[in-house]
C-alpha positions in Angstrom: 0.0 0.0 0.0 1.7 3.2 -1.2 0.6 6.7 -0.4 2.5 9.7 -1.5 1.7 12.1 1.4 4.3 14.6 0.1 2.0 15.2 -2.9 -0.3 17.3 -0.6 2.7 19.4 0.5 3.9 19.6 -3.1 0.6 21.1 -4.1 0.8 23.7 -1.3 4.4 24.4 -2.3 3.5 25.1 -5.9 0.4 27.2 -4.9 2.2 29.4 -2.4 5.3 30.1 -4.5 5.3 33.9 -5.1 7.5 36.7 -6.2 9.1 37.0 -2.7 10.7 33.5 -2.4 11.1 30.1 -3.8 9.7 27.8 -1.2 6.5 27.1 0.8 4.7 28.8 3.6 2.7 26.3 5.6 0.0 28.3 7.5 -2.3 26.7 10.1 -5.3 26.4 7.8 -3.1 24.8 5.1 -1.7 22.3 7.6 -5.3 21.4 8.5 -6.3 21.1 4.9 -3.2 18.9 4.1 -3.9 16.7 7.2 -7.5 16.2 6.2 -6.4 15.3 2.8 -3.9 12.7 4.1 -6.6 11.2 6.4 -9.0 10.9 3.5 -6.4 9.2 1.3 -5.5 6.9 4.2 -9.1 5.9 4.7 -9.5 5.3 0.9 -6.4 3.1 0.9 -7.7 1.0 3.8 -11.1 0.6 2.2 -9.6 -0.4 -1.2 -6.9 -2.7 0.3 -8.3 -5.8 2.0 -4.9 -6.9 3.2 -4.0 -3.6 5.0 -2.5 -4.4 8.4 -2.2 -2.4 11.6 1.6 -2.2 11.2 1.2 -0.8 7.6 -1.2 1.9 8.9 1.2 2.8 11.8 4.1 3.1 9.4 2.1 5.4 7.1 1.1 7.6 10.0 4.7 7.8 11.2 5.8 8.7 7.7 3.2 11.5 7.4 4.3 12.9 10.8 7.9 12.9 9.7 6.9 14.8 6.5 5.1 17.5 8.6 8.1 17.7 11.0 10.4 18.4 8.1 8.4 21.5 7.1 10.0 24.4 8.9 10.8 28.0 8.3 14.4 27.0 8.3 14.1 24.4 5.6 11.4 25.6 3.3 13.7 27.5 1.0 16.3 24.8 0.7 16.7 22.7 -2.5 16.8 19.5 -0.4 13.2 19.8 0.7 12.0 20.6 -2.8 13.9 17.6 -4.0 12.1 15.4 -1.5 8.8 16.5 -2.8 9.9 16.2 -6.4 11.5 12.7 -6.0 8.4 11.3 -4.2 6.2 12.3 -7.1 8.6 10.4 -9.3 8.5 7.4 -7.0 4.8 7.3 -7.4 5.2 7.2 -11.2 7.9 4.6 -10.8 5.7 2.3 -8.7 2.9 2.6 -11.4 5.4 1.7 -14.1 6.7 -1.3 -12.1 3.3 -2.7 -11.5 2.4 -2.3 -15.1 5.6 -4.0 -16.1 4.9 -6.9 -13.8 1.4 -7.4 -15.3 2.6 -7.2 -18.9 5.6 -9.5 -18.1 3.3 -12.1 -16.5 0.9 -12.0 -19.5 3.8 -12.4 -22.0 5.1 -15.3 -19.9 1.7 -17.0 -20.3 1.9 -16.4 -24.1 5.3 -17.9 -24.2 4.0 -21.1 -22.5 1.2 -21.3 -25.0 3.7 -20.9 -27.8 5.9 -23.8 -26.4 2.9 -26.0 -26.1 1.9 -25.4 -29.7 5.5 -26.1 -30.9 5.5 -29.4 -29.0 2.4 -30.5 -30.8 4.3 -30.2 -34.1 6.3 -33.3 -33.1 3.2 -35.5 -33.3 2.8 -37.7 -36.3 -0.4 -36.0 -37.5 -0.5 -32.3 -37.6 -3.8 -30.5 -37.7 -2.6 -27.5 -39.8 -5.9 -25.4 -39.6 -5.9 -25.8 -35.8 -2.2 -25.0 -35.6 -2.7 -21.9 -37.7 -5.6 -20.8 -35.6 -3.6 -21.2 -32.4 -0.7 -19.2 -33.8 -3.1 -16.4 -34.9 -4.5 -16.4 -31.4 -1.1 -16.0 -29.8 -0.2 -13.3 -32.2 -3.4 -11.4 -31.4 -2.7 -11.7 -27.7 0.8 -10.5 -28.2 -0.3 -7.4 -30.2 -2.8 -6.6 -27.5 -0.2 -6.8 -24.7 2.3 -4.6 -26.7 -0.5 -2.1 -27.4 -1.4 -1.9 -23.7 2.2 -1.5 -22.7 2.7 1.3 -25.2 -0.4 3.1 -24.0 0.8 2.9 -20.4 4.3 4.2 -21.4 2.7 7.1 -23.2 0.6 8.0 -20.2 3.5 7.8 -17.8 5.6 9.9 -20.2 2.9 12.6 -20.2 2.8 12.6 -16.4 6.5 13.0 -16.1 6.5 15.8 -18.6 3.7 17.6 -16.7 5.6 17.1 -13.4 8.7 18.6 -14.9 6.7 21.6 -16.3 5.2 22.4 -12.9 8.4 21.8 -10.9 11.0 24.3 -9.8 13.8 21.7 -10.2 15.7 20.5 -13.2 15.1 16.7 -13.5 18.6 15.8 -14.5 20.9 18.0 -12.3 18.5 18.5 -9.4 19.3 22.2 -9.2 16.7 24.9 -9.8 15.4 25.3 -13.3 14.8 28.3 -15.6 11.2 28.6 -14.4 12.4 29.1 -10.8 15.0 31.5 -12.0 12.4 33.8 -13.6 10.4 33.9 -10.3 13.5 34.5 -8.2 15.0 37.3 -10.3 11.6 39.0 -10.6 11.4 39.0 -6.7 14.9 40.5 -6.5 14.4 43.3 -9.1 11.0 44.2 -7.8 12.3 44.6 -4.2 12.9 48.3 -3.5 15.1 47.4 -0.5 17.2 44.8 -2.2 20.9 45.6 -1.2 23.5 46.0 -4.0 25.6 43.2 -2.7 24.2 40.5 -5.0 26.1 39.0 -8.0 24.9 36.9 -10.9 27.3 34.4 -12.6 26.7 32.6 -15.8 28.9 29.5 -16.3 29.2 27.6 -19.6 30.9 24.2 -20.0 33.7 24.7 -22.5 33.6 22.5 -25.7 30.5 20.6 -24.5 29.6 19.6 -28.1 33.0 18.0 -28.4 32.2 15.8 -25.3 28.8 14.8 -26.7 30.2 14.0 -30.2 33.2 12.0 -28.9 31.8 10.2 -25.8 28.0 10.3 -26.4 25.1 12.1 -24.8 25.2 9.9 -21.7 28.7 11.2 -21.0 27.4 14.8 -21.5 24.6 14.2 -19.0 27.2 12.9 -16.5 29.3 16.0 -17.0 26.2 18.2 -16.3 25.5 16.3 -13.1 29.1 16.5 -12.1 29.3 20.3 -12.5 25.9 20.8 -10.7 27.3 18.7 -7.8 30.5 20.7 -7.6 28.5 24.0 -7.5 26.1 22.8 -4.8 28.9 21.3 -2.7 31.0 24.6 -2.9 28.4 27.4 -2.5 26.8 28.6 0.7 23.2 27.8 1.6 22.0 31.3 0.8 23.4 31.1 -2.8 21.2 29.8 -5.6 22.1 27.5 -8.5 20.0 27.3 -11.6 20.3 25.3 -14.8 20.0 28.2 -17.3 20.4 26.4 -20.7 21.7 23.2 -22.2 25.2 23.4 -20.7 24.9 26.7 -18.9 24.4 27.3 -15.2 23.4 30.6 -13.5 24.5 31.3 -9.9 23.2 34.0 -7.7 25.6 35.0 -4.9 24.2 36.9 -2.0 25.7 39.3 0.6 29.2 39.7 -0.8 31.4 42.4 -2.4 33.1 42.4 -5.8 36.4 41.0 -4.4 34.6 38.1 -2.6 32.6 37.4 -5.8 35.9 37.2 -7.8 37.4 34.9 -5.2 34.4 32.5 -5.2 34.3 32.5 -9.0 37.9 31.7 -9.3 37.5 28.9 -6.7 34.6 27.4 -8.6 36.6 27.4 -11.9 39.7 25.9 -10.1 37.7 23.1 -8.5 36.0 22.1 -11.8 39.2 22.1 -13.8 41.1 20.0 -11.2 38.4 17.4 -10.6 38.4 14.7 -13.3 35.2 12.9 -14.2 35.8 9.3 -15.2 33.5 7.7 -17.8 34.0 4.2 -19.1 37.5 4.1 -17.7 38.5 7.4 -19.4 39.1 10.7 -17.6 37.2 13.6 -18.9 38.7 17.0 -18.3 36.0 19.6 -17.9 36.5 23.4 -17.8 34.1 26.3 -17.7 34.0 29.9 -18.7 32.3 32.3 -16.4 30.8 35.8 -16.7 29.9 37.8 -13.6 28.0 41.0 -12.9 26.7 42.9 -9.9 23.1 43.9 -9.2 22.4 47.6 -9.2 19.2 49.6 -8.4 16.9 49.7 -11.4 18.1 46.4 -12.9 15.6 44.0 -14.5 16.1 40.3 -14.9 16.8 41.0 -18.6 19.5 43.6 -17.9 21.2 41.4 -15.2 21.4 38.4 -17.5 22.4 40.5 -20.4 25.5 41.9 -18.6 26.4 38.4 -17.3 26.1 37.1 -20.8 28.5 39.8 -22.1 31.0 38.9 -19.5 30.7 35.3 -20.4 31.3 36.2 -24.1 34.5 38.1 -23.1 35.8 35.1 -21.2 35.1 32.7 -24.1 36.8 35.1 -26.6 39.8 35.4 -24.2 40.5 31.7 -24.4 37.9 30.0 -22.2 38.5 28.4 -18.8 38.5 31.8 -17.1 36.2 34.5 -15.7 35.3 38.0 -16.9 33.3 40.8 -15.2 31.0 43.4 -16.7 29.3 45.8 -14.3 
């Protein structure tokens, strides 16, 4: 019996995201609503599952309590909590796909047995050709039906995954914030009249990424993106934000630091990435990045901020890559 309690909090998370933050604000009435929803789902699960046991119910209640305990003012803005909600939604889809696979696999196994039985009958002295043909036609029709059902389920699950990604604030591959979240976050910064001018935006682009894809394949390219995202999350502070901006581009927002500190952090990021090798199929992949940085100033818009960072990135690329440039 599987219940994705986090889906209730995920709904509140998406509903309460606004221009002031990326996160959730669980008010008392929302907690009551979410709790009522969980109770309703639990009762439905018990009613629909004759084999439900006391231990299973207890485990589910403990799990729901743990989810609620994890929701705090301290944690609501962290990527880790958003990842929990996001990954649980995927677990739900994965469970559906596994159940579907088990059903289809069982049906195909039965068809295989029927096929073996028909083949064994061919060894008899007298073969009833019309009956044999009819039997093979029956097997073929069953097989077509099973494949058709499997394809339909795959299509439905693919649509659900796509819808989940479109409404999520996380990039499904790298598990950092996506471009949708970036738009909301930069809008909140630029519309805040009291936003201090100690915020910097960095755009980082993986050098020669096409070369990696062409020579090692797209799986290697995906691993490079995951590797870079991991290095960024591992190095930056909790208050800084990492977004996947484009195919091989990441955008970082650094809070509460001056120009010199921004330069030091940027250089450290480039240094860590260039000196940490990624191994793929026994081969070491050397990865470097170019970086463009700019400082937020009063009157900036999301477009003007990103435009200046892009210009700085362009300068770094033209200067030979694997370095940083600043445009303020």
